[in-house]
KEKE-639586 format. One record per residue: residue in one letter; x, y, z of N, C-alpha, C, O, CB in turn. Coordinates in steps of 0.1 Angstrom, whole numbers, plus 5000, padded with zeros to 4 digits. Glycine has a CB too. Layout:
% residues N
AXYZXYZXYZXYZXYZ/...
END
This chain:
% residues 101
M498648444878498648584881497148624884496248584878499148664869/K497048704895495748754899495248854889495948934883495848814913/N493848854887493248954879493149084887493349084899491848904874/I492749184881492749324887491749324899492049394909492449424877/E490649254897489649254908490249184921490049234932488349184903/E490849074919491449004930492549084937492649084949492048874925/L493349164929494349244935493749364943494249394954495249304923/I492749424938492049524945491449474958491549534968490949594936/Q490749364957490149304969491249274980491049304991489449174965/A492349214976493449184985493949314991494249325003494549114978/Y494149424983494649554988493649614997494049665008494849644976/E492349604995491349655004491449585017491349655028489949644998/I491549455017491649385030492849425038492749445050491649235027/D493949435031495249475037495149615043495649635054496349465028/T494549705036494449845041493449865052493449965059494249945030/N492449775053491449785063492049765077491549835086490349675061/G492949675079493549655092494949595091495049465091492649565100/P495949675090497249625089497849555101498949505101498149735084/A497149565112497649505125497949355123497049275118496649525136/G499049315127499449175127499949125113500249005111498349095130/M500149215104500549175090502049125090502249015084500449295081/G502949185096504349145095504949205083504349245073504448995096/R506249195082507049255072506749185058506649265048508549235075/F506649055057506348995045505049035039504949055027506448835046/E504049045047502649075043502649225038501949255028501649055054/V503449315045503449455041504149455027503649525018504249535051/L505249385025505949375012504949325001504949384990507149285013/N504149225004503249174995502149274991501749294980502549045000/M501649355001500649454999501249564990500549604980500249515012/L502449614992503049714984503349674970503149744961504249764991/T503749544969503949484956502649474948502649504936504649354957/N501549434955500249424948499849564943499249584933499249374958/R500149664952499849804948500549844935500049924927500049904959/D501849804934502549824922501949774909501749834899504049774923/V501449644911500749584899499449654896499149664884500549434903/I498749694906497549764903497849894896497149934886496749804917/E498849964900499250084893499650064878499250134869500450154900/E500349954876500749914862499549884854499549914841501649794862/R498449834860497249794852496149894855494949854852496849654857/K496450014859495450114862494450144851493250174853496050244867/G494950134839494050154827492950054825492050074818494950154815/Q493049944832492049834832490949854842489949774842492649704833/L491049944851490149964862488750024857488750104848490750054873/T487749964862486450024860486350144869487150164878485249914863/T485250224867485050344875484950304890485450364899483850424871/S484150194892483950144906485250104912485550134924482950034906/Q486050024905487349984910488250094913489050094923488049884900/A488250204904489150314906488750394919489550434927489050414894/A487450394922486950454934487350374946487750434956485350474934/R487250244945487650154956489150164959489550164970487250014953/L489950184948491350194950491650324957492550324966492050194936/L491050434953491250564960490950554975491650604983490350674954/F489750484978489350474992490450385000490850425011487950404993/A490950274993491950195000493250265002493950255012492150064992/D493550354992494850434993494650525005495650545012495050514980/E493550585007493250675018493450605031493950655041491950745017/K492950475032493150395044494550365046495050375058492350265043/L495350335036496750305037497450435043498250425052497350265024/M497150545037497750675042497450695057498250735065497350785034/S496150665061495750695075496450595084496550625096494250695076/H496750475079497450375088498950365085499550265089496750235084/H499450465080500950455076501850425087502750355085501350585069/T501650485099502450455110502350305115503350245118502150545122/Q501150255115500950115118501650025108502149925112499450085119/V501550055095502149975085503649965087504349865087501850025071/I504250085090505750095093506050005105507049935105506150235095/D505250015116505449945128505449795125506149715132504449985139/E504549755116504449605113505649555107505949435108503249585104/C506549635102507749595096508849585107509949535104508249685085/G508649635118509549645129509849785133509749825145510849575125/D510249865123510550005126510750075112510650005102511750035135/Q511050205112511150275100512350225092512250215079511350425103/T513450185098514650135091514250005083514649995072515750115101/E513549915090513149795083512149825072512149755061512449695093/F511249925073510349955063511150005051510849965039509350065067/V512150095053512950145042513650035034513850045022513950255047/R514049935042514749825035513849745025514449675016515249725046/L512549765026511649695016511849755002511449694993510249715021/R512449875001512549944989513849904981514349984974512550094991/Q514249784982515449744976515449754960516449764954515749594979/H514249744955514149754940514049904935513849924923512849684936/D514349994944514350134940513150184932513250224921515650164932/P511950184939510750234933510750374928511550454934509550204942/S509950404919509850544914509250634926508450584933508850554902/P509650754927509150844937507650864936506950894946509850974937/S507050844924505650854922504850734929503650744931505250864908/A505550634932504950514939505050554954505750494962505750384936/W504150644958504150704972504050594983504450614994503050804973/W503350484980503150384990504350314995504350255005502250274984/W505450334988506750284992507550385001508550355007507650244980/F506950495003507550605011506650655022506650775025507950725001/L506050565028505050605039505750675051505150755057504350475044/E507050645053507650715064507850865062508250935071509050645067/Q507650905049507851045046506551125046506551245043508551055032/M505451055049504151125050504151215061504451185073503051015050/P503751345059503651445069502451405079501351385074503451585064/V502751405091501751375101500551465101499351425103502351365115/E500851595099499751695099498751665087497551725088500251835097/Q499051585078498151555067496951475072495851475066498851475056/F497051415084496051325089495351385101494551315108496651195092/S495651515105495051565117493751645113493151695122495951655124/
END
């Protein structure tokens, strides 16, 4: 199992440039984000800041992440485990576009 620093580093890399990721890699990124959320209490101040920055990148690349899965329908299929609505990263197709203008 990866430690929290390794998870954050992987998440940062994934959110820097989701181009070419593909469906499996997107699923892995979102699953890593779940684990980070579960272990959020272990984050240092620096790691928490890096997580926030990476989350902002994910939000700004939300359309590209969905496209990497094929389309919105394929992205929605990744949610087979019925994530909590508070796990916003699983619901990128619902992000309002005006939030990024």
